[in-house]
Biopython code that builds the backbone (N, CA, C, O; Angstrom):
import numpy as np
from Bio.PDB.StructureBuilder import StructureBuilder

atoms = [
    (1, "MET", "N", (0.843, -1.181, 0.000)),
    (1, "MET", "CA", (0.000, 0.000, 0.000)),
    (1, "MET", "C", (0.884, 1.239, 0.000)),
    (1, "MET", "O", (1.789, 1.357, 0.826)),
    (2, "SER", "N", (0.635, 2.137, -0.897)),
    (2, "SER", "CA", (1.446, 3.339, -0.983)),
    (2, "SER", "C", (0.879, 4.423, -0.078)),
    (2, "SER", "O", (-0.231, 4.293, 0.439)),
    (3, "ALA", "N", (1.635, 5.479, 0.107)),
    (3, "ALA", "CA", (1.181, 6.590, 0.939)),
    (3, "ALA", "C", (-0.078, 7.215, 0.345)),
    (3, "ALA", "O", (-0.950, 7.677, 1.081)),
    (4, "ALA", "N", (-0.173, 7.230, -0.970)),
    (4, "ALA", "CA", (-1.348, 7.817, -1.618)),
    (4, "ALA", "C", (-2.612, 7.029, -1.270)),
    (4, "ALA", "O", (-3.697, 7.607, -1.212)),
    (5, "ASP", "N", (-2.489, 5.722, -1.039)),
    (5, "ASP", "CA", (-3.645, 4.904, -0.691)),
    (5, "ASP", "C", (-4.193, 5.247, 0.693)),
    (5, "ASP", "O", (-5.366, 5.009, 0.982)),
    (6, "ASP", "N", (-3.332, 5.810, 1.546)),
    (6, "ASP", "CA", (-3.752, 6.156, 2.891)),
    (6, "ASP", "C", (-4.540, 7.459, 2.942)),
    (6, "ASP", "O", (-5.239, 7.723, 3.920)),
    (7, "GLU", "N", (-4.434, 8.278, 1.895)),
    (7, "GLU", "CA", (-5.123, 9.553, 1.879)),
    (7, "GLU", "C", (-6.598, 9.338, 1.563)),
    (7, "GLU", "O", (-6.949, 8.622, 0.625)),
    (8, "VAL", "N", (-7.447, 9.963, 2.352)),
    (8, "VAL", "CA", (-8.880, 9.853, 2.137)),
    (8, "VAL", "C", (-9.282, 10.865, 1.067)),
    (8, "VAL", "O", (-9.051, 12.066, 1.207)),
    (9, "GLN", "N", (-9.888, 10.355, -0.001)),
    (9, "GLN", "CA", (-10.360, 11.227, -1.066)),
    (9, "GLN", "C", (-11.710, 11.812, -0.657)),
    (9, "GLN", "O", (-12.506, 11.135, -0.007)),
    (10, "PRO", "N", (-11.972, 13.062, -1.033)),
    (10, "PRO", "CA", (-13.277, 13.632, -0.687)),
    (10, "PRO", "C", (-14.411, 12.895, -1.395)),
    (10, "PRO", "O", (-14.295, 12.516, -2.560)),
    (11, "LEU", "N", (-15.486, 12.704, -0.678)),
    (11, "LEU", "CA", (-16.662, 12.022, -1.221)),
    (11, "LEU", "C", (-17.786, 13.027, -1.429)),
    (11, "LEU", "O", (-18.064, 13.862, -0.569)),
    (12, "TYR", "N", (-18.422, 12.927, -2.585)),
    (12, "TYR", "CA", (-19.552, 13.780, -2.924)),
    (12, "TYR", "C", (-20.714, 12.886, -3.327)),
    (12, "TYR", "O", (-20.511, 11.738, -3.722)),
    (13, "TRP", "N", (-21.932, 13.411, -3.228)),
    (13, "TRP", "CA", (-23.126, 12.622, -3.501)),
    (13, "TRP", "C", (-23.085, 11.938, -4.860)),
    (13, "TRP", "O", (-23.541, 10.802, -4.985)),
    (14, "GLU", "N", (-22.548, 12.606, -5.884)),
    (14, "GLU", "CA", (-22.567, 11.996, -7.215)),
    (14, "GLU", "C", (-21.595, 10.823, -7.352)),
    (14, "GLU", "O", (-21.663, 10.080, -8.331)),
    (15, "ALA", "N", (-20.699, 10.649, -6.390)),
    (15, "ALA", "CA", (-19.747, 9.537, -6.412)),
    (15, "ALA", "C", (-20.333, 8.341, -5.664)),
    (15, "ALA", "O", (-19.749, 7.858, -4.694)),
    (16, "SER", "N", (-21.488, 7.872, -6.124)),
    (16, "SER", "CA", (-22.196, 6.839, -5.367)),
    (16, "SER", "C", (-21.390, 5.552, -5.236)),
    (16, "SER", "O", (-21.434, 4.906, -4.189)),
    (17, "TYR", "N", (-20.659, 5.170, -6.274)),
    (17, "TYR", "CA", (-19.883, 3.930, -6.193)),
    (17, "TYR", "C", (-18.800, 4.042, -5.117)),
    (17, "TYR", "O", (-18.589, 3.101, -4.351)),
    (18, "GLU", "N", (-18.118, 5.178, -5.056)),
    (18, "GLU", "CA", (-17.084, 5.376, -4.044)),
    (18, "GLU", "C", (-17.704, 5.412, -2.647)),
    (18, "GLU", "O", (-17.115, 4.916, -1.686)),
    (19, "ILE", "N", (-18.893, 6.002, -2.543)),
    (19, "ILE", "CA", (-19.601, 5.996, -1.255)),
    (19, "ILE", "C", (-19.910, 4.562, -0.841)),
    (19, "ILE", "O", (-19.710, 4.183, 0.313)),
    (20, "VAL", "N", (-20.398, 3.771, -1.789)),
    (20, "VAL", "CA", (-20.727, 2.369, -1.492)),
    (20, "VAL", "C", (-19.482, 1.615, -1.035)),
    (20, "VAL", "O", (-19.545, 0.869, -0.058)),
    (21, "LEU", "N", (-18.363, 1.793, -1.714)),
    (21, "LEU", "CA", (-17.131, 1.101, -1.318)),
    (21, "LEU", "C", (-16.715, 1.496, 0.096)),
    (21, "LEU", "O", (-16.286, 0.652, 0.882)),
    (22, "SER", "N", (-16.842, 2.763, 0.411)),
    (22, "SER", "CA", (-16.492, 3.226, 1.752)),
    (22, "SER", "C", (-17.467, 2.671, 2.788)),
    (22, "SER", "O", (-17.055, 2.274, 3.878)),
    (23, "LEU", "N", (-18.755, 2.641, 2.453)),
    (23, "LEU", "CA", (-19.745, 2.054, 3.372)),
    (23, "LEU", "C", (-19.451, 0.577, 3.612)),
    (23, "LEU", "O", (-19.549, 0.103, 4.743)),
    (24, "MET", "N", (-19.094, -0.149, 2.563)),
    (24, "MET", "CA", (-18.783, -1.577, 2.705)),
    (24, "MET", "C", (-17.576, -1.773, 3.619)),
    (24, "MET", "O", (-17.518, -2.738, 4.380)),
    (25, "GLU", "N", (-16.626, -0.865, 3.542)),
    (25, "GLU", "CA", (-15.430, -0.957, 4.383)),
    (25, "GLU", "C", (-15.759, -0.635, 5.843)),
    (25, "GLU", "O", (-15.272, -1.306, 6.753)),
    (26, "HIS", "N", (-16.581, 0.389, 6.063)),
    (26, "HIS", "CA", (-16.853, 0.847, 7.425)),
    (26, "HIS", "C", (-18.023, 0.133, 8.094)),
    (26, "HIS", "O", (-18.155, 0.170, 9.317)),
    (27, "HIS", "N", (-18.868, -0.512, 7.305)),
    (27, "HIS", "CA", (-20.026, -1.235, 7.855)),
    (27, "HIS", "C", (-20.149, -2.599, 7.160)),
    (27, "HIS", "O", (-21.140, -2.872, 6.482)),
    (28, "PRO", "N", (-19.126, -3.451, 7.337)),
    (28, "PRO", "CA", (-19.100, -4.718, 6.593)),
    (28, "PRO", "C", (-20.227, -5.690, 6.963)),
    (28, "PRO", "O", (-20.579, -6.556, 6.162)),
    (29, "ASP", "N", (-20.785, -5.558, 8.148)),
    (29, "ASP", "CA", (-21.825, -6.482, 8.596)),
    (29, "ASP", "C", (-23.219, -5.869, 8.542)),
    (29, "ASP", "O", (-24.148, -6.374, 9.172)),
    (30, "ALA", "N", (-23.365, -4.782, 7.790)),
    (30, "ALA", "CA", (-24.659, -4.097, 7.725)),
    (30, "ALA", "C", (-25.730, -5.017, 7.144)),
    (30, "ALA", "O", (-25.495, -5.739, 6.175)),
    (31, "ASP", "N", (-26.902, -4.973, 7.756)),
    (31, "ASP", "CA", (-28.065, -5.705, 7.252)),
    (31, "ASP", "C", (-28.829, -4.749, 6.344)),
    (31, "ASP", "O", (-29.625, -3.937, 6.816)),
    (32, "LEU", "N", (-28.588, -4.848, 5.052)),
    (32, "LEU", "CA", (-29.162, -3.898, 4.107)),
    (32, "LEU", "C", (-30.680, -4.000, 4.031)),
    (32, "LEU", "O", (-31.352, -3.021, 3.706)),
    (33, "ASP", "N", (-31.225, -5.176, 4.326)),
    (33, "ASP", "CA", (-32.675, -5.328, 4.303)),
    (33, "ASP", "C", (-33.345, -4.560, 5.450)),
    (33, "ASP", "O", (-34.514, -4.188, 5.352)),
    (34, "ALA", "N", (-32.612, -4.331, 6.516)),
    (34, "ALA", "CA", (-33.169, -3.631, 7.674)),
    (34, "ALA", "C", (-32.706, -2.173, 7.755)),
    (34, "ALA", "O", (-33.140, -1.430, 8.635)),
    (35, "LEU", "N", (-31.833, -1.770, 6.844)),
    (35, "LEU", "CA", (-31.251, -0.431, 6.884)),
    (35, "LEU", "C", (-32.229, 0.601, 6.341)),
    (35, "LEU", "O", (-32.681, 0.499, 5.200)),
    (36, "GLY", "N", (-32.549, 1.583, 7.152)),
    (36, "GLY", "CA", (-33.437, 2.652, 6.725)),
    (36, "GLY", "C", (-32.655, 3.785, 6.077)),
    (36, "GLY", "O", (-31.438, 3.883, 6.235)),
    (37, "LEU", "N", (-33.357, 4.631, 5.354)),
    (37, "LEU", "CA", (-32.696, 5.732, 4.649)),
    (37, "LEU", "C", (-32.083, 6.738, 5.615)),
    (37, "LEU", "O", (-31.033, 7.309, 5.321)),
    (38, "GLN", "N", (-32.721, 6.967, 6.770)),
    (38, "GLN", "CA", (-32.159, 7.902, 7.752)),
    (38, "GLN", "C", (-30.822, 7.379, 8.280)),
    (38, "GLN", "O", (-29.854, 8.132, 8.384)),
    (39, "GLN", "N", (-30.773, 6.091, 8.610)),
    (39, "GLN", "CA", (-29.519, 5.498, 9.095)),
    (39, "GLN", "C", (-28.457, 5.543, 7.999)),
    (39, "GLN", "O", (-27.298, 5.859, 8.266)),
    (40, "LEU", "N", (-28.849, 5.229, 6.776)),
    (40, "LEU", "CA", (-27.906, 5.286, 5.653)),
    (40, "LEU", "C", (-27.336, 6.692, 5.515)),
    (40, "LEU", "O", (-26.126, 6.868, 5.370)),
    (41, "TRP", "N", (-28.212, 7.690, 5.559)),
    (41, "TRP", "CA", (-27.774, 9.085, 5.460)),
    (41, "TRP", "C", (-26.773, 9.415, 6.557)),
    (41, "TRP", "O", (-25.749, 10.045, 6.293)),
    (42, "GLU", "N", (-27.060, 8.994, 7.792)),
    (42, "GLU", "CA", (-26.161, 9.264, 8.914)),
    (42, "GLU", "C", (-24.810, 8.594, 8.703)),
    (42, "GLU", "O", (-23.769, 9.189, 8.984)),
    (43, "TRP", "N", (-24.823, 7.358, 8.209)),
    (43, "TRP", "CA", (-23.560, 6.659, 7.950)),
    (43, "TRP", "C", (-22.767, 7.354, 6.857)),
    (43, "TRP", "O", (-21.548, 7.484, 6.970)),
    (44, "ILE", "N", (-23.427, 7.800, 5.811)),
    (44, "ILE", "CA", (-22.725, 8.444, 4.697)),
    (44, "ILE", "C", (-22.066, 9.738, 5.142)),
    (44, "ILE", "O", (-20.888, 9.965, 4.867)),
    (45, "ILE", "N", (-22.821, 10.589, 5.829)),
    (45, "ILE", "CA", (-22.221, 11.882, 6.207)),
    (45, "ILE", "C", (-21.129, 11.725, 7.267)),
    (45, "ILE", "O", (-20.333, 12.639, 7.483)),
    (46, "ALA", "N", (-21.091, 10.556, 7.932)),
    (46, "ALA", "CA", (-20.040, 10.285, 8.924)),
    (46, "ALA", "C", (-18.803, 9.643, 8.303)),
    (46, "ALA", "O", (-17.797, 9.453, 8.987)),
    (47, "LEU", "N", (-18.867, 9.305, 7.009)),
    (47, "LEU", "CA", (-17.718, 8.657, 6.370)),
    (47, "LEU", "C", (-16.517, 9.597, 6.339)),
    (47, "LEU", "O", (-16.671, 10.802, 6.142)),
    (48, "PRO", "N", (-15.319, 9.040, 6.535)),
    (48, "PRO", "CA", (-14.123, 9.868, 6.408)),
    (48, "PRO", "C", (-14.066, 10.449, 4.992)),
    (48, "PRO", "O", (-14.210, 9.723, 4.009)),
    (49, "GLY", "N", (-13.860, 11.722, 4.904)),
    (49, "GLY", "CA", (-13.725, 12.360, 3.607)),
    (49, "GLY", "C", (-15.023, 12.860, 3.004)),
    (49, "GLY", "O", (-15.003, 13.499, 1.952)),
    (50, "PHE", "N", (-16.175, 12.580, 3.656)),
    (50, "PHE", "CA", (-17.412, 13.082, 3.076)),
    (50, "PHE", "C", (-17.359, 14.601, 3.094)),
    (50, "PHE", "O", (-17.190, 15.211, 4.149)),
    (51, "ALA", "N", (-17.504, 15.214, 1.913)),
    (51, "ALA", "CA", (-17.264, 16.651, 1.778)),
    (51, "ALA", "C", (-18.435, 17.410, 1.171)),
    (51, "ALA", "O", (-18.323, 18.610, 0.921)),
    (52, "ASP", "N", (-19.548, 16.740, 0.930)),
    (52, "ASP", "CA", (-20.673, 17.392, 0.276)),
    (52, "ASP", "C", (-21.652, 17.949, 1.312)),
    (52, "ASP", "O", (-21.492, 17.731, 2.513)),
    (53, "ASP", "N", (-22.640, 18.650, 0.841)),
    (53, "ASP", "CA", (-23.659, 19.225, 1.712)),
    (53, "ASP", "C", (-24.674, 18.136, 2.070)),
    (53, "ASP", "O", (-25.361, 17.633, 1.181)),
    (54, "PRO", "N", (-24.785, 17.761, 3.340)),
    (54, "PRO", "CA", (-25.739, 16.713, 3.724)),
    (54, "PRO", "C", (-27.178, 17.036, 3.316)),
    (54, "PRO", "O", (-27.974, 16.127, 3.084)),
    (55, "ALA", "N", (-27.509, 18.306, 3.230)),
    (55, "ALA", "CA", (-28.875, 18.708, 2.885)),
    (55, "ALA", "C", (-29.233, 18.406, 1.438)),
    (55, "ALA", "O", (-30.410, 18.454, 1.078)),
    (56, "LEU", "N", (-28.255, 18.097, 0.605)),
    (56, "LEU", "CA", (-28.530, 17.801, -0.804)),
    (56, "LEU", "C", (-29.098, 16.403, -1.006)),
    (56, "LEU", "O", (-29.588, 16.085, -2.090)),
    (57, "ALA", "N", (-29.037, 15.572, 0.018)),
    (57, "ALA", "CA", (-29.546, 14.200, -0.105)),
    (57, "ALA", "C", (-31.064, 14.211, -0.177)),
    (57, "ALA", "O", (-31.724, 15.054, 0.429)),
    (58, "ASN", "N", (-31.607, 13.255, -0.933)),
    (58, "ASN", "CA", (-33.051, 13.055, -0.968)),
    (58, "ASN", "C", (-33.304, 11.551, -1.006)),
    (58, "ASN", "O", (-32.371, 10.763, -1.162)),
    (59, "ASP", "N", (-34.555, 11.161, -0.866)),
    (59, "ASP", "CA", (-34.881, 9.736, -0.797)),
    (59, "ASP", "C", (-34.453, 8.979, -2.049)),
    (59, "ASP", "O", (-33.975, 7.848, -1.956)),
    (60, "ASP", "N", (-34.621, 9.594, -3.223)),
    (60, "ASP", "CA", (-34.228, 8.916, -4.465)),
    (60, "ASP", "C", (-32.724, 8.657, -4.499)),
    (60, "ASP", "O", (-32.288, 7.567, -4.871)),
    (61, "LEU", "N", (-31.936, 9.647, -4.115)),
    (61, "LEU", "CA", (-30.480, 9.503, -4.106)),
    (61, "LEU", "C", (-30.063, 8.413, -3.126)),
    (61, "LEU", "O", (-29.239, 7.559, -3.454)),
    (62, "LEU", "N", (-30.635, 8.443, -1.919)),
    (62, "LEU", "CA", (-30.284, 7.446, -0.909)),
    (62, "LEU", "C", (-30.731, 6.049, -1.327)),
    (62, "LEU", "O", (-30.021, 5.073, -1.086)),
    (63, "THR", "N", (-31.895, 5.947, -1.949)),
    (63, "THR", "CA", (-32.376, 4.650, -2.431)),
    (63, "THR", "C", (-31.453, 4.111, -3.509)),
    (63, "THR", "O", (-31.176, 2.912, -3.541)),
    (64, "ASP", "N", (-30.972, 4.978, -4.393)),
    (64, "ASP", "CA", (-30.040, 4.549, -5.437)),
    (64, "ASP", "C", (-28.726, 4.044, -4.837)),
    (64, "ASP", "O", (-28.176, 3.043, -5.296)),
    (65, "ILE", "N", (-28.228, 4.731, -3.821)),
    (65, "ILE", "CA", (-26.994, 4.302, -3.154)),
    (65, "ILE", "C", (-27.215, 2.959, -2.467)),
    (65, "ILE", "O", (-26.364, 2.073, -2.543)),
    (66, "LEU", "N", (-28.350, 2.808, -1.800)),
    (66, "LEU", "CA", (-28.654, 1.543, -1.130)),
    (66, "LEU", "C", (-28.765, 0.408, -2.149)),
    (66, "LEU", "O", (-28.267, -0.691, -1.904)),
    (67, "ARG", "N", (-29.406, 0.660, -3.278)),
    (67, "ARG", "CA", (-29.532, -0.351, -4.324)),
    (67, "ARG", "C", (-28.149, -0.740, -4.869)),
    (67, "ARG", "O", (-27.860, -1.917, -5.080)),
    (68, "GLU", "N", (-27.312, 0.266, -5.088)),
    (68, "GLU", "CA", (-25.965, -0.010, -5.591)),
    (68, "GLU", "C", (-25.159, -0.812, -4.563)),
    (68, "GLU", "O", (-24.408, -1.713, -4.934)),
    (69, "TRP", "N", (-25.310, -0.492, -3.287)),
    (69, "TRP", "CA", (-24.630, -1.229, -2.223)),
    (69, "TRP", "C", (-25.110, -2.678, -2.217)),
    (69, "TRP", "O", (-24.305, -3.605, -2.129)),
    (70, "TYR", "N", (-26.412, -2.864, -2.310)),
    (70, "TYR", "CA", (-26.988, -4.219, -2.329)),
    (70, "TYR", "C", (-26.417, -5.020, -3.500)),
    (70, "TYR", "O", (-26.031, -6.177, -3.336)),
    (71, "GLU", "N", (-26.366, -4.405, -4.671)),
    (71, "GLU", "CA", (-25.829, -5.077, -5.860)),
    (71, "GLU", "C", (-24.353, -5.408, -5.693)),
    (71, "GLU", "O", (-23.908, -6.498, -6.052)),
    (72, "GLU", "N", (-23.615, -4.480, -5.159)),
    (72, "GLU", "CA", (-22.168, -4.693, -4.951)),
    (72, "GLU", "C", (-21.942, -5.794, -3.927)),
    (72, "GLU", "O", (-21.050, -6.626, -4.095)),
    (73, "GLN", "N", (-22.736, -5.806, -2.879)),
    (73, "GLN", "CA", (-22.611, -6.837, -1.847)),
    (73, "GLN", "C", (-22.976, -8.205, -2.413)),
    (73, "GLN", "O", (-22.341, -9.205, -2.079)),
    (74, "SER", "N", (-23.990, -8.253, -3.262)),
    (74, "SER", "CA", (-24.408, -9.517, -3.878)),
    (74, "SER", "C", (-23.317, -10.089, -4.775)),
    (74, "SER", "O", (-23.102, -11.300, -4.808)),
    (75, "GLU", "N", (-22.630, -9.207, -5.505)),
    (75, "GLU", "CA", (-21.538, -9.631, -6.375)),
    (75, "GLU", "C", (-20.347, -10.123, -5.564)),
    (75, "GLU", "O", (-19.636, -11.031, -5.995)),
    (76, "ALA", "N", (-20.123, -9.529, -4.391)),
    (76, "ALA", "CA", (-18.978, -9.894, -3.569)),
    (76, "ALA", "C", (-19.188, -11.232, -2.854)),
    (76, "ALA", "O", (-18.219, -11.875, -2.450)),
    (77, "SER", "N", (-20.425, -11.646, -2.698)),
    (77, "SER", "CA", (-20.720, -12.890, -1.970)),
    (77, "SER", "C", (-20.387, -14.107, -2.805)),
    (77, "SER", "O", (-20.571, -15.237, -2.352)),
]
sb = StructureBuilder()
sb.init_structure("model")
sb.init_model(0)
sb.init_chain("A")
sb.init_seg("    ")
for serial, (resi, resn, name, xyz) in enumerate(atoms, 1):
    if name == "N":
        sb.init_residue(resn, " ", resi, " ")
    sb.init_atom(name, np.array(xyz, "f"), 0.0, 1.0, " ", f" {name:<3s}", serial, name[0])
structure = sb.get_structure()
């Protein structure tokens, strides 16, 4: 691992795939079927490097991130 790998890149809402990867790293045992959008929002804005305006999130955006996380988790299994 290089020094550049240790640097946290800023995360913005439009970077949903990077958000999902970070969520998978920080919440590896998350039960996505029981995860609500409010909890997801709280986890996202607490991620290291999250740099966007939390108020820009909406249900559609959070649902898309959750769907992408579910798909990514399914592929990893």
